N, C-alpha and C positions, 0 to 999 in steps of 0.2 A: 630806633629797631634792634631786638635782641639777636643777640650771635645763633641761637638757635634757628631764628627766623632765618640772616642772612646764610649758614650753612642751606637750608633749606632749598633758595632762589640759585644761590652761585653753585652747590653743587649738581644740579638739575641742567642749569645752562651751562656745564660745563663733558656734558655725556657725547653733544655730539663731536668730542674730540677723539680720533681715535688711535692718534698717534702715541701712546704709552708703553714703555713697551720691556721688558727684562734692561734691566742694567747692564752688566755686563763691565762693568767694573768691581772694583773690588777698596775698598774703603774698612781701612780699619778701625777698631775701635781709639781711643785713646786713657787716660788713665786719666780718672774723675769725668771724664765723655760716657754719654748715652747713644746705643745703637752701634749699629756696620755694615757698610751694605754688602753684600754677598754676592759673586762674579756671577751667581745662581738667578741674581735678579727681584723685582720689585716690579708688582704690577699686580690687575686683575686681570691674569692670567696662567697659565700652566710651566714651568720650567722645563729643564732638558730635562730633571730627574722625576717628573713629574708633580712636583710640590705646586699644590692651587697657593698663591701669595694677593698682598692687598695693597692699596695704596689710598689714602685723601689723594683726593681728584676733582679740584676743586680751579673757578676764578677769582681772581683778586677783586675785579668788578666786571658788570659786564655792562655800566656806563659804556656806549662808544661812540668816538665822530664820525665811523664810518657808516655808512649806512647801504652796505656789499648785499643783494636780493636776495641771495640765494642763506643766508644768515638769519639765522631769531632769535641774533639781540641785536639788531641793524638799528642804526637811528632809527628809524618811523615807526620802527615796533611796536607795537603797544604792548610793552609785557616787566612781567614786574623788575626792576628793580632796586640794588642792594649793590654791596662795596665795604669788603674788608680795609682793616687798615695791617699793615704788616706785623705788627703783636698781637693782634687775631688773631690772624694765620699761625704765628708760631707758638703763638698757644694749645691753639687746635692741635695742632700737627703732636706737640711733644706730651699732650696729656693724653693722646687718641694712641701713641706709641707705646707711653707707658702701661695702657690697659691695658696693648697688646692687638691689639683690634687695627692697626695697620705699621707699615716696614718702611715707609716712606712715604712722600711723597711726589704729585706732580700739578705743578702748579703754571697755571695759565692765566693771562688778559682782555677782556677787552682793551680796545686802545682810547681811555681817558686821557683829556687837555691835549698829550703833544706825546708821538711814538719817546721820546727822551724822560721823560715825565714815569710814564709808565714804567721803562727799563727800570728806574729809579729804586722804582718801588717794591718790583720784585725783586732790584740788590739788598736792600734792606730787610729785607723777611729771609733770605736768604745770610744773610748776616748776622742776623738775630738768631737765625737756627744753629751756625755756625759756632758764636763765638761769643755769645749768651749763655746758649745752653750748651754749647759744645755736643752738638746733634751731630751724631759720621754716619750717619742714612743714609739713604737714597732721597734726593732730590733732581727730579729733570724737569726742567726751567723749558717757557716758549721764550724765543729773543724776537724782539718787535721787532716786524719791518724797520728803517727810515730810521732803525736807530742809532747813534752815534758808537765807533768802533770802538771805543775805549771803556764805555758801558758795559759791549759783549764782553769784551774782552777780559772786565770787569769778574761780572755774572758764570763767564764759561772758570773761574778758576774759584768758585766757589759750589758749584754742583754737579753732579755726575753725568748727566747726559743733557742736550738739548734741540730745540726741534724749532724749525721754521717752515710753514703750511703755504703748501703753492697753492692749496686748492681745489686752483681751476690751472687744467692741464694744455692752455693755448696762451697768447698772448691775445688774441684777438678777445677769447670769455673772457677775459680779465677788462679789459678796458666798457666789455660790454656790460657786466654785471657787480665788478667791484673797479669804478674809475680811479675811487682816489689810492690804489694798490698799483707797482709798477714791477715789473719783473727785476727793476735794477735795485729795490729797497729789495726785492725777497732773494736774487740770486747772490748779489754782495755778500751781506750778513754770511750768508751760506758758503761761499767762497772762504772768508774771511775766517768762520769756526776749525773749517778743513784746511789753515795752511796753520793755524797757532796747535791745532791738535798734532798736524805733524813734528811742527821747533818741538813741542812740549815732551810728544817720547823723544825724538833724539838728546832733548837734556835731561831727561830721565838716562838714558841710557849711558850716558856721562858724567852725571853727577845724581848722586844719591840720593841726597835733601832737592832736589829740583823740585816744585812744586808741578801739579798735575790741570791738563787744564781739558774738559771736558771727556774725561775719561771713558766715560759709553757711548760718542760717540755721537754724532747725531743724526735725527730722525727728519719725515716732515708727511705732511698726510693733502690727497689727491679724493677730490671729490667729483663721485661717477657718478650722470644724470644729470646733473643742471643741464648741463650743456650739449650741444650735439656731435661732441670729438667724439672722434671713434676710440674702438679698445688700443690700435695700433701703432696713433699718434701716443695715448698714453703709457703705454708699453717703453716706447721707443723714449717718450722723456725720463721716464724710470729707469731705465737701461742706460742711458746720459749721466743719468746724477748717480747713479752708481760708479761708473767711471771718473768722470773728474770729477765729483765732489766728495765720494768717497763717503758715500750715507750706510749707515748699518738698517738702516729701512727704511721703505717708502710703504705708506698705509693707505687701506684706498677703502672710500667711506661711500655707500650707494646714499642718494640724495634724499635725503625723508621730504613731502612735502611742505613744507611748513609758510610758504608766500605764494600767494596766488599772482605773481609779478609777471603782465604780459612777456619780460625782457627771458623767462625760463622759458625753459624745455616743457609741455605740459606732462605729466604722465600723474598714473591716479597711484600708483603702488611703488613701495622704493626697489629700485632693481638688485636686489639682493643676489640672484643667479649668475648675475654679470658680476658684482663684485667678487664672489668666489672665487669662478675662474679665471678672475685678471689678480689674485693671490698663488693660484694654480702657477699661470703663468709668469707672474714674476720669481717665488719658487722655482722653475726652471729656469731662469736669467739667474740665480743667486747660486746656484749649489749643484746646476746637471750643465753650463758648459750650453746652454742656448743660446743666438742672438734672437733677436725682436724680428731680426727683417726675416729666420725661420720660420717663426711662427706666424707673423700674419704679414702684411704689405698694403701697398695703398690700394690695389685691388681687393682681397680677398680682407678685410682690414674689422673686421668684429668676431672676434671671437665663437666656436662653435659651442651652442650651448649645453645639447646634447650628450660630448665628449667630455673629458678633462683635456687641455692642449700639447699632452705629452700623444694620450689616447688618436688624438685628431691630426698632428702630425707624422705619425706613425703610418694614418691611414694612406695621408697624402702621398705618404713618400713610402711605398711596399717596395721598391726597388731596392731600396738597402737590407729589406729581409728576404729571408730570415737570418737569424743572427746563430751561428755555432759559438754555445754558450761554455764550451770548452778549449773555447782558443778567441773569440774574439773578446778587441782590445777593450779599457777601462773604460773611455767616454762614449765606447759604443755600446755598451752593458749599460748605463747607466741612459738609456736613447729606448730602449725598451719599457714599453707599457708595461704595468704593474711589476716592476722592481726600482725601486728608492735604490741612495745611497748606500746605509746599513749590509742591505740585500746585497750589492753589489761588490763592497768591500767585503763579505764574507763567502761569494762568487769564489774573489783576484785567490782568496786564502784558502779555502777548502780546495782549488782544480790541481794545485800546488804539488797535495800529496796525493789526488788520484782523480779519473777521470768523473765526471759527475752522469748523472741519469733523475730523471725526470720528480722520483721520491726520494732523492739528493734536495733536489729546491727544495721541497713539502717542507726537509725540515728544515732548512734555511731560513724557510720563511717567505719563501716570494711566491706571492701574486696567481698563480698560475689560469684562475680565471682568465686574465688577459695576455698575460705572459706566452701561453701554452700558441698562443693563434702567430707571436714572432720570432719562435728560437726553436733551435734547435741540438739536441743531446746526444753526442757521440753519430750523431748524420741525421736522427728520427727526430720526423716529425711529430704532435701529439695532438695537434688541432683536431675537433671533433667535427669540425670540415675542412676542405681542399684548401690549400694555397689560394684561392682568387681574391681576390678585392672585394669584387660584390659580395662573396658570401661572408669573408668577416665581414663587412661593414654592417652587414645584415645579423648575426651572432650579435655585436656588442650596441647595437642598435638601443636602444631602452626599448621593452614591451608598448610602453603604453606614454603619451604624452598625458598633459594634462586636460586637454580639451576632449577627447577619449575618455576619459572615466567620466568627466564631468557628464555627459552624453549618454553614457552609461550608467550611471553611479543607479538606476534601478535594476537592473539586467544581471546581476551579478550572482552568481549560480554557487551552491555550496562545491567545495574541493571532489575532485572527483576522477576516481584512475579514469575514468571513460574522455576521450576529447573533449573537447566545446570548439563550439566555432565562435566564439565569444575570441577565447584562449589561442586561437590561430595568431600565431605575428603576421603584423599587417605587411604589408606590401611597403617598400622600402625605395622610395626615388635616389640612383643615388649618383650623387654628383659628381661633376668633374673632377678627376682627381690630380689630375695632369698641373705641377705646381706651376702657378704664372713666373711672368718675365720679374728679374728683382726688381726692387722700388729704389728711386729715387734716397741716396742720404740724408740723413736730418740731422741738423744740429740742434747742441744747446740751448747755441742762440738764437732757434726758431717759436723758442719756446717765449 
């Protein structure tokens, strides 16, 4: 099989892994070397400064000894198979880089023969790039669950970021759909990487020439919708991973039905909106000082698909609003729907100079379409409905749901200045806004 055919098969097989991200590291070029990894990052993504960046994203092989029910590359699945050699991956990477096609490499692999053998092949690839080609660009490598710690350590000294995919949000789901994997084989190397990252940073603070270990941190991926695990269990697990494993990112991947295995949840369409809401909830955990127990609990265990998680939380906690913009605490400003971290910082700086009004907030970039219902400026409320839970809930609710649009797709009229009966706001049933009792604490060990 020629190299282009292998590239077609193994790049296609890698598309289901979404846990590639900006590097977060700054590996400088060396004399005679090629490339460098900038802090802004390398991936098929947008950086903080707005640049779109790319990397070569492939599997070393899609031959696998595991038979995970949800995986397209599982042992029992009849798909095209291929395998690169370490030399082939290194040659591809360096040639693509020299042609300015990519800015780095995202390298994962199915498990061939055993975890240690697969990890050794990945290390050989990284060594070829670093030592033979003097490549100083970004490398993100998958750590293979079950591989020896000495191999994980060696790989971590060669790459910028590592990731170990948990994939299924609970131990029960793992036993059902991926019985050859265990939580011990996943969490043990994750903890080992965390410890070595901390040790490496301490050594570098003391010794200038100390080697780096995974300077871009580690990440993981959770598959959403392949099992009946609730959103609460998923974000609680993510919170524990951030707190106890110091992960850079948890990625969520809506399950794509690639199998008819009876053990899988029967779905026709990938739950993309649910994935989107989980990313929004994850953002609140990481940057807005929210706790998983505030967003969901064992009674209310699913994210509201009609509202983003911050708006949903605000509607369930109307007793905390409205907040006075000119006097509210920083952490309380972060909880106002429509106001992000950047705008909160602007407000905090601006109000030291003079009292802010609604026009000032517009100039600062605040989304008053939502925020107006939860704030006051100089004691004045600017919402277009009175400050009542049911009225605000109604104003923020989507005008039409998908079923309504589908059932009336042939009844739309040309836009008119006169009101149309179809365009009247639908009646909305107001849910119980009294927060349920707090749930029992969930430990990372429960995974």
